[in-house]
C-alpha positions in Angstrom: -11.4 -65.5 -29.3 -10.5 -67.9 -26.7 -7.1 -66.5 -26.3 -8.6 -63.1 -25.5 -10.8 -64.5 -23.0 -8.5 -66.5 -21.5 -6.3 -63.3 -20.9 -9.2 -61.4 -19.7 -9.9 -63.8 -17.0 -6.3 -64.2 -15.9 -6.3 -60.2 -15.7 -9.2 -60.0 -13.6 -6.9 -60.8 -10.5 -5.2 -57.3 -11.0 -8.1 -55.6 -10.9 -9.6 -53.7 -7.8 -13.0 -54.6 -6.1 -15.7 -53.6 -7.7 -13.8 -52.3 -11.0 -15.6 -53.0 -14.2 -14.0 -54.0 -17.7 -15.2 -51.6 -20.3 -13.0 -53.0 -23.3 -10.4 -55.5 -24.0 -7.9 -56.0 -26.8 -5.0 -58.1 -27.6 -1.8 -55.6 -27.7 1.8 -55.1 -27.5 3.8 -52.5 -26.4 7.6 -51.7 -26.5 9.7 -50.9 -23.4 13.2 -51.5 -22.1 14.4 -54.3 -19.9 18.0 -54.4 -18.6 18.9 -51.4 -21.2 17.3 -53.5 -24.2 14.6 -52.6 -26.3 11.9 -55.2 -26.3 8.2 -56.1 -27.0 5.6 -57.2 -24.4 2.6 -59.1 -25.8 -1.0 -59.4 -23.9 -4.1 -57.9 -23.2 -4.8 -54.4 -22.6 -8.0 -53.6 -20.5 -9.9 -50.5 -20.5 -11.7 -50.5 -17.0 -14.3 -47.7 -15.4 -11.1 -46.5 -13.6 -7.7 -47.0 -15.5 -6.2 -48.8 -18.3 -4.4 -52.3 -17.3 -2.0 -54.1 -19.7 -1.7 -58.0 -18.4 0.5 -60.5 -19.8 1.9 -63.9 -18.7 5.6 -64.0 -17.5 7.8 -66.7 -15.9 6.5 -65.5 -12.4 2.7 -66.0 -13.7 0.6 -63.1 -14.8 2.1 -59.5 -14.3 0.4 -56.4 -15.0 1.0 -52.5 -15.7 -1.4 -49.9 -14.6 -1.9 -46.5 -16.3 -4.3 -44.0 -14.7 -6.9 -42.6 -16.8 -7.3 -38.6 -17.1 -10.6 -37.4 -15.2 -12.2 -36.5 -18.7 -11.7 -39.1 -20.8 -13.6 -40.7 -23.9 -12.7 -44.0 -25.1 -13.7 -44.8 -28.8 -12.9 -48.0 -31.1 -11.1 -47.9 -34.1 -10.6 -50.5 -36.9 -7.2 -51.1 -37.9 
């Protein structure tokens, strides 16, 4: 749990003022970089406004943001 807590604290810098974290999980996503498929590991945050995927990089901490639909419902699943 310490790794998740540390990544969440680092990701807080990418949140908007007043934005609240509702849930956080360690995760990965597939993407393309310079035409090659790659996997990015980090933490996925569900906030009251959007989804934020944050990861460590050579430049510090970077993040990707995904807006949530206006009618949303989050649920937790066990895998």
